KOLSE-899711 format. One record per residue (C-alpha): residue number from 1; residue in one letter; chain; x, y, z negated. Coordinates in nm, 2 decimals. Layout:
% residues N
(NUM,'A','A',(X,Y,Z))
...
END
This chain:
% residues 314
(1,'X','A',(-4.63,-2.14,1.14))
(2,'X','A',(-4.62,-1.77,1.15))
(3,'X','A',(-4.70,-1.73,0.78))
(4,'X','A',(-4.40,-1.95,0.71))
(5,'X','A',(-4.16,-1.77,0.91))
(6,'X','A',(-4.27,-1.44,0.76))
(7,'X','A',(-4.23,-1.60,0.39))
(8,'X','A',(-3.90,-1.73,0.48))
(9,'X','A',(-3.76,-1.38,0.60))
(10,'X','A',(-3.93,-1.22,0.30))
(11,'X','A',(-3.73,-1.46,0.06))
(12,'X','A',(-3.42,-1.41,0.25))
(13,'X','A',(-3.44,-1.02,0.23))
(14,'X','A',(-3.53,-1.03,-0.15))
(15,'X','A',(-3.23,-1.27,-0.22))
(16,'X','A',(-3.01,-1.00,-0.01))
(17,'X','A',(-3.16,-0.73,-0.22))
(18,'X','A',(-3.09,-0.89,-0.54))
(19,'X','A',(-2.74,-1.01,-0.42))
(20,'X','A',(-2.65,-0.62,-0.34))
(21,'X','A',(-2.80,-0.53,-0.66))
(22,'X','A',(-2.58,-0.73,-0.87))
(23,'X','A',(-2.28,-0.64,-0.69))
(24,'X','A',(-2.34,-0.28,-0.65))
(25,'X','A',(-2.09,-0.04,-0.81))
(26,'X','A',(-2.08,0.32,-0.84))
(27,'X','A',(-1.76,0.52,-0.80))
(28,'X','A',(-1.56,0.58,-1.13))
(29,'X','A',(-1.44,0.90,-1.24))
(30,'X','A',(-1.07,0.94,-1.25))
(31,'X','A',(-1.06,1.08,-1.59))
(32,'X','A',(-1.24,0.75,-1.68))
(33,'X','A',(-0.96,0.55,-1.51))
(34,'X','A',(-0.66,0.73,-1.65))
(35,'X','A',(-0.63,0.59,-1.98))
(36,'X','A',(-0.57,0.24,-1.86))
(37,'X','A',(-0.38,0.30,-1.54))
(38,'X','A',(-0.13,0.57,-1.67))
(39,'X','A',(0.18,0.54,-1.87))
(40,'X','A',(0.42,0.76,-2.06))
(41,'X','A',(0.60,0.80,-1.72))
(42,'X','A',(0.29,0.92,-1.54))
(43,'X','A',(0.21,1.28,-1.42))
(44,'X','A',(-0.01,1.45,-1.16))
(45,'X','A',(0.19,1.68,-0.96))
(46,'X','A',(-0.02,1.93,-0.76))
(47,'X','A',(0.07,1.93,-0.37))
(48,'X','A',(-0.17,2.08,-0.10))
(49,'X','A',(-0.47,2.09,-0.32))
(50,'X','A',(-0.43,1.72,-0.43))
(51,'X','A',(-0.28,1.59,-0.76))
(52,'X','A',(-0.07,1.31,-0.68))
(53,'X','A',(-0.04,1.04,-0.93))
(54,'X','A',(0.34,1.00,-0.99))
(55,'X','A',(0.54,0.78,-1.21))
(56,'X','A',(0.91,0.88,-1.26))
(57,'X','A',(1.12,0.68,-1.49))
(58,'X','A',(1.47,0.53,-1.53))
(59,'X','A',(1.82,0.71,-1.52))
(60,'X','A',(1.73,1.06,-1.49))
(61,'X','A',(2.07,1.18,-1.36))
(62,'X','A',(2.08,0.94,-1.07))
(63,'X','A',(2.19,1.13,-0.77))
(64,'X','A',(2.01,0.92,-0.51))
(65,'X','A',(1.67,0.81,-0.69))
(66,'X','A',(1.49,0.53,-0.52))
(67,'X','A',(1.11,0.60,-0.42))
(68,'X','A',(0.85,0.29,-0.37))
(69,'X','A',(0.57,0.34,-0.14))
(70,'X','A',(0.27,0.09,-0.18))
(71,'X','A',(0.05,-0.02,0.09))
(72,'X','A',(-0.33,0.01,0.19))
(73,'X','A',(-0.56,-0.09,-0.09))
(74,'X','A',(-0.29,-0.10,-0.33))
(75,'X','A',(-0.15,0.14,-0.60))
(76,'X','A',(0.19,0.24,-0.76))
(77,'X','A',(0.14,-0.06,-0.99))
(78,'X','A',(0.23,-0.31,-0.71))
(79,'X','A',(0.60,-0.23,-0.78))
(80,'X','A',(0.59,-0.30,-1.15))
(81,'X','A',(0.79,-0.60,-1.11))
(82,'X','A',(1.06,-0.41,-0.92))
(83,'X','A',(1.05,-0.11,-1.16))
(84,'X','A',(1.10,-0.32,-1.47))
(85,'X','A',(1.44,-0.40,-1.37))
(86,'X','A',(1.56,-0.10,-1.14))
(87,'X','A',(1.44,0.14,-1.42))
(88,'X','A',(1.75,0.03,-1.62))
(89,'X','A',(2.01,0.16,-1.33))
(90,'X','A',(1.83,0.39,-1.12))
(91,'X','A',(1.57,0.66,-1.14))
(92,'X','A',(1.26,0.51,-0.99))
(93,'X','A',(0.98,0.72,-0.87))
(94,'X','A',(0.64,0.57,-0.74))
(95,'X','A',(0.32,0.74,-0.65))
(96,'X','A',(-0.04,0.67,-0.56))
(97,'X','A',(-0.08,0.77,-0.19))
(98,'X','A',(-0.36,1.00,-0.08))
(99,'X','A',(-0.66,0.79,-0.06))
(100,'X','A',(-0.55,0.52,-0.32))
(101,'X','A',(-0.50,0.48,-0.68))
(102,'X','A',(-0.57,0.77,-0.92))
(103,'X','A',(-0.47,1.02,-0.67))
(104,'X','A',(-0.79,0.98,-0.46))
(105,'X','A',(-0.91,1.13,-0.12))
(106,'X','A',(-0.71,1.37,0.08))
(107,'X','A',(-0.85,1.71,0.06))
(108,'X','A',(-0.88,1.76,0.44))
(109,'X','A',(-0.94,1.40,0.50))
(110,'X','A',(-0.61,1.39,0.68))
(111,'X','A',(-0.47,1.04,0.70))
(112,'X','A',(-0.22,1.07,0.98))
(113,'X','A',(0.12,0.93,0.95))
(114,'X','A',(0.26,1.24,0.99))
(115,'X','A',(0.05,1.40,0.70))
(116,'X','A',(0.18,1.12,0.47))
(117,'X','A',(0.54,1.18,0.54))
(118,'X','A',(0.48,1.55,0.47))
(119,'X','A',(0.34,1.46,0.13))
(120,'X','A',(0.64,1.24,0.06))
(121,'X','A',(0.88,1.54,0.13))
(122,'X','A',(0.67,1.80,-0.07))
(123,'X','A',(0.70,1.55,-0.35))
(124,'X','A',(1.06,1.51,-0.32))
(125,'X','A',(1.11,1.89,-0.32))
(126,'X','A',(0.88,1.93,-0.61))
(127,'X','A',(1.09,1.68,-0.80))
(128,'X','A',(1.40,1.87,-0.69))
(129,'X','A',(1.55,1.56,-0.49))
(130,'X','A',(1.77,1.65,-0.20))
(131,'X','A',(1.80,1.26,-0.06))
(132,'X','A',(1.67,0.93,-0.19))
(133,'X','A',(1.63,0.58,-0.10))
(134,'X','A',(1.30,0.49,0.02))
(135,'X','A',(1.13,0.17,0.01))
(136,'X','A',(0.77,0.08,0.13))
(137,'X','A',(0.54,-0.21,0.18))
(138,'X','A',(0.31,-0.22,0.47))
(139,'X','A',(0.15,0.14,0.51))
(140,'X','A',(0.42,0.23,0.29))
(141,'X','A',(0.67,0.08,0.52))
(142,'X','A',(0.54,0.26,0.79))
(143,'X','A',(0.56,0.59,0.60))
(144,'X','A',(0.93,0.51,0.49))
(145,'X','A',(1.06,0.48,0.83))
(146,'X','A',(0.85,0.77,0.99))
(147,'X','A',(1.00,0.99,0.72))
(148,'X','A',(1.35,0.87,0.82))
(149,'X','A',(1.29,0.96,1.17))
(150,'X','A',(1.10,1.30,1.09))
(151,'X','A',(1.33,1.39,0.81))
(152,'X','A',(1.68,1.22,0.84))
(153,'X','A',(1.84,1.43,0.60))
(154,'X','A',(1.62,1.32,0.33))
(155,'X','A',(1.67,0.97,0.36))
(156,'X','A',(1.99,0.78,0.21))
(157,'X','A',(1.89,0.42,0.29))
(158,'X','A',(1.57,0.25,0.38))
(159,'X','A',(1.40,-0.08,0.26))
(160,'X','A',(1.10,-0.20,0.47))
(161,'X','A',(0.88,-0.48,0.31))
(162,'X','A',(0.65,-0.65,0.58))
(163,'X','A',(0.62,-0.27,0.73))
(164,'X','A',(0.35,-0.16,0.97))
(165,'X','A',(0.40,0.08,1.27))
(166,'X','A',(0.40,-0.16,1.57))
(167,'X','A',(0.11,-0.28,1.74))
(168,'X','A',(0.02,-0.66,1.62))
(169,'X','A',(-0.21,-0.93,1.61))
(170,'X','A',(-0.30,-1.05,1.28))
(171,'X','A',(-0.34,-1.43,1.19))
(172,'X','A',(-0.59,-1.35,0.93))
(173,'X','A',(-0.71,-1.02,0.80))
(174,'X','A',(-0.82,-0.96,0.43))
(175,'X','A',(-1.22,-0.94,0.42))
(176,'X','A',(-1.20,-0.60,0.24))
(177,'X','A',(-1.01,-0.45,0.52))
(178,'X','A',(-1.24,-0.59,0.80))
(179,'X','A',(-1.54,-0.43,0.62))
(180,'X','A',(-1.37,-0.11,0.57))
(181,'X','A',(-1.34,-0.10,0.96))
(182,'X','A',(-1.67,-0.21,1.04))
(183,'X','A',(-1.92,0.10,1.09))
(184,'X','A',(-2.23,-0.07,0.97))
(185,'X','A',(-2.02,-0.23,0.64))
(186,'X','A',(-1.87,0.11,0.57))
(187,'X','A',(-2.21,0.24,0.45))
(188,'X','A',(-2.28,-0.05,0.24))
(189,'X','A',(-1.93,-0.04,0.07))
(190,'X','A',(-2.03,0.31,-0.06))
(191,'X','A',(-2.23,0.14,-0.33))
(192,'X','A',(-2.15,-0.24,-0.32))
(193,'X','A',(-1.82,-0.40,-0.35))
(194,'X','A',(-1.82,-0.77,-0.49))
(195,'X','A',(-1.52,-0.87,-0.70))
(196,'X','A',(-1.49,-1.18,-0.52))
(197,'X','A',(-1.43,-1.00,-0.20))
(198,'X','A',(-1.14,-0.82,-0.37))
(199,'X','A',(-1.01,-1.15,-0.49))
(200,'X','A',(-1.02,-1.29,-0.17))
(201,'X','A',(-0.86,-1.00,0.00))
(202,'X','A',(-0.55,-1.03,-0.25))
(203,'X','A',(-0.53,-1.40,-0.20))
(204,'X','A',(-0.51,-1.34,0.17))
(205,'X','A',(-0.20,-1.16,0.13))
(206,'X','A',(-0.01,-1.38,-0.11))
(207,'X','A',(0.18,-1.69,0.01))
(208,'X','A',(0.06,-1.87,-0.29))
(209,'X','A',(-0.30,-1.76,-0.36))
(210,'X','A',(-0.29,-1.94,-0.71))
(211,'X','A',(-0.08,-1.66,-0.83))
(212,'X','A',(-0.35,-1.38,-0.81))
(213,'X','A',(-0.44,-1.36,-1.16))
(214,'X','A',(-0.79,-1.23,-1.32))
(215,'X','A',(-0.60,-0.91,-1.44))
(216,'X','A',(-0.45,-0.84,-1.08))
(217,'X','A',(-0.80,-0.85,-0.93))
(218,'X','A',(-0.94,-0.61,-1.21))
(219,'X','A',(-0.65,-0.36,-1.12))
(220,'X','A',(-0.74,-0.35,-0.76))
(221,'X','A',(-1.11,-0.35,-0.81))
(222,'X','A',(-1.12,-0.08,-1.08))
(223,'X','A',(-0.88,0.16,-0.86))
(224,'X','A',(-1.07,0.08,-0.54))
(225,'X','A',(-1.38,0.23,-0.74))
(226,'X','A',(-1.19,0.57,-0.81))
(227,'X','A',(-1.41,0.83,-0.67))
(228,'X','A',(-1.37,0.90,-0.30))
(229,'X','A',(-1.13,0.58,-0.24))
(230,'X','A',(-1.38,0.36,-0.05))
(231,'X','A',(-1.45,0.63,0.21))
(232,'X','A',(-1.07,0.72,0.24))
(233,'X','A',(-0.97,0.37,0.31))
(234,'X','A',(-1.21,0.38,0.61))
(235,'X','A',(-1.04,0.70,0.76))
(236,'X','A',(-0.69,0.53,0.68))
(237,'X','A',(-0.77,0.26,0.91))
(238,'X','A',(-0.91,0.51,1.18))
(239,'X','A',(-0.64,0.75,1.18))
(240,'X','A',(-0.30,0.57,1.08))
(241,'X','A',(-0.24,0.38,1.38))
(242,'X','A',(0.09,0.29,1.56))
(243,'X','A',(0.23,0.59,1.76))
(244,'X','A',(0.51,0.71,1.97))
(245,'X','A',(0.74,0.75,1.66))
(246,'X','A',(0.83,0.37,1.69))
(247,'X','A',(1.00,0.45,2.02))
(248,'X','A',(1.25,0.66,1.82))
(249,'X','A',(1.36,0.38,1.60))
(250,'X','A',(1.66,0.31,1.78))
(251,'X','A',(1.79,0.67,1.68))
(252,'X','A',(1.81,0.58,1.31))
(253,'X','A',(2.14,0.58,1.17))
(254,'X','A',(2.02,0.51,0.81))
(255,'X','A',(2.13,0.17,0.67))
(256,'X','A',(1.81,-0.03,0.67))
(257,'X','A',(1.71,-0.36,0.48))
(258,'X','A',(1.40,-0.54,0.63))
(259,'X','A',(1.23,-0.79,0.37))
(260,'X','A',(0.96,-1.03,0.53))
(261,'X','A',(0.73,-1.30,0.38))
(262,'X','A',(0.74,-1.59,0.60))
(263,'X','A',(0.39,-1.68,0.53))
(264,'X','A',(0.26,-1.29,0.62))
(265,'X','A',(-0.07,-1.37,0.81))
(266,'X','A',(-0.16,-0.98,0.83))
(267,'X','A',(0.18,-0.85,0.99))
(268,'X','A',(0.36,-1.16,1.12))
(269,'X','A',(0.73,-1.20,1.11))
(270,'X','A',(0.77,-1.14,1.48))
(271,'X','A',(0.71,-0.78,1.37))
(272,'X','A',(1.00,-0.78,1.13))
(273,'X','A',(1.22,-0.94,1.39))
(274,'X','A',(1.11,-0.64,1.64))
(275,'X','A',(1.22,-0.39,1.36))
(276,'X','A',(1.53,-0.58,1.32))
(277,'X','A',(1.61,-0.56,1.71))
(278,'X','A',(1.52,-0.18,1.75))
(279,'X','A',(1.68,-0.05,1.42))
(280,'X','A',(2.06,-0.03,1.44))
(281,'X','A',(2.25,-0.11,1.12))
(282,'X','A',(1.95,-0.33,1.00))
(283,'X','A',(1.94,-0.65,0.80))
(284,'X','A',(1.66,-0.89,0.79))
(285,'X','A',(1.58,-1.11,0.50))
(286,'X','A',(1.30,-1.36,0.51))
(287,'X','A',(1.13,-1.53,0.23))
(288,'X','A',(0.99,-1.84,0.38))
(289,'X','A',(0.71,-1.90,0.10))
(290,'X','A',(0.60,-1.56,0.04))
(291,'X','A',(0.32,-1.36,0.20))
(292,'X','A',(0.24,-0.99,0.30))
(293,'X','A',(0.31,-0.84,-0.06))
(294,'X','A',(0.65,-1.05,-0.15))
(295,'X','A',(0.77,-0.78,-0.37))
(296,'X','A',(0.46,-0.82,-0.60))
(297,'X','A',(0.42,-1.20,-0.54))
(298,'X','A',(0.79,-1.27,-0.66))
(299,'X','A',(0.96,-0.94,-0.77))
(300,'X','A',(1.27,-1.11,-0.92))
(301,'X','A',(1.34,-1.31,-0.60))
(302,'X','A',(1.28,-1.01,-0.35))
(303,'X','A',(1.45,-0.75,-0.56))
(304,'X','A',(1.79,-0.97,-0.54))
(305,'X','A',(1.89,-0.85,-0.19))
(306,'X','A',(1.75,-0.52,-0.26))
(307,'X','A',(2.01,-0.45,-0.55))
(308,'X','A',(2.29,-0.56,-0.35))
(309,'X','A',(2.20,-0.32,-0.04))
(310,'X','A',(2.15,-0.02,-0.24))
(311,'X','A',(2.46,-0.08,-0.45))
(312,'X','A',(2.68,-0.13,-0.12))
(313,'X','A',(2.87,0.15,0.01))
(314,'X','A',(2.69,0.37,0.26))
END
């Protein structure tokens, strides 16, 4: 009997070893990723020892550009749908946040919300932009409204898309996020990231998982493998937590549009309703069939109220 148990355990360990080896994935140097994930609108702007991957396109003489900020695990490409329309009437600026996309890890390993807002302001200064419309999804939404609180003179209007920044209880968390927050799993993720986990995590934040294509999964997967990004996301979860800034939301005087996916299982709709309650001059628009990344899932549908909002008089 003992021999049988030992044999079973041995088989399990061998199968586990083979599985990990089959799904092992080494970091990819950023220079190797650039040809596929940059465009003619891309540049790398040096800020604080970090080269931010920035996309700057559209109407160059736009007095008040719109800046689009992605969420955790994403990249500036999450805004491709919005940008394809917006760039014909506005100057559109997107960038990979420190710890994500082609930008890669923050040199001082600093992923506090305050540091993220400082990077945004330094980027605006580097581009010679005195004031902008700031839009952000999830973590990007947190950065957007935190920037409006810390630097109100730099923000003309706010668009918050399923934004974070409040404590909340998720209905369902993407498996990649769970693994990134688990101490034991973090070690494994340094050299192991099955593509099916990436797919499952993206499907988790879509209202309609059937819309998640192979190309979309490849993009998230490859950029997750950018040198340093897997370690950075773990630090992001540790350092960027809801803080006291949320108690200052009532002080905002900036027009604010809130967009929320009714099927958001990560940051539930009641969080959007709390933002609506706490932010003066705010409007909440709910898309019943969309998930946590409604701008990516249905760009044309979600952009419609944004166009009306940004064109309206201050």
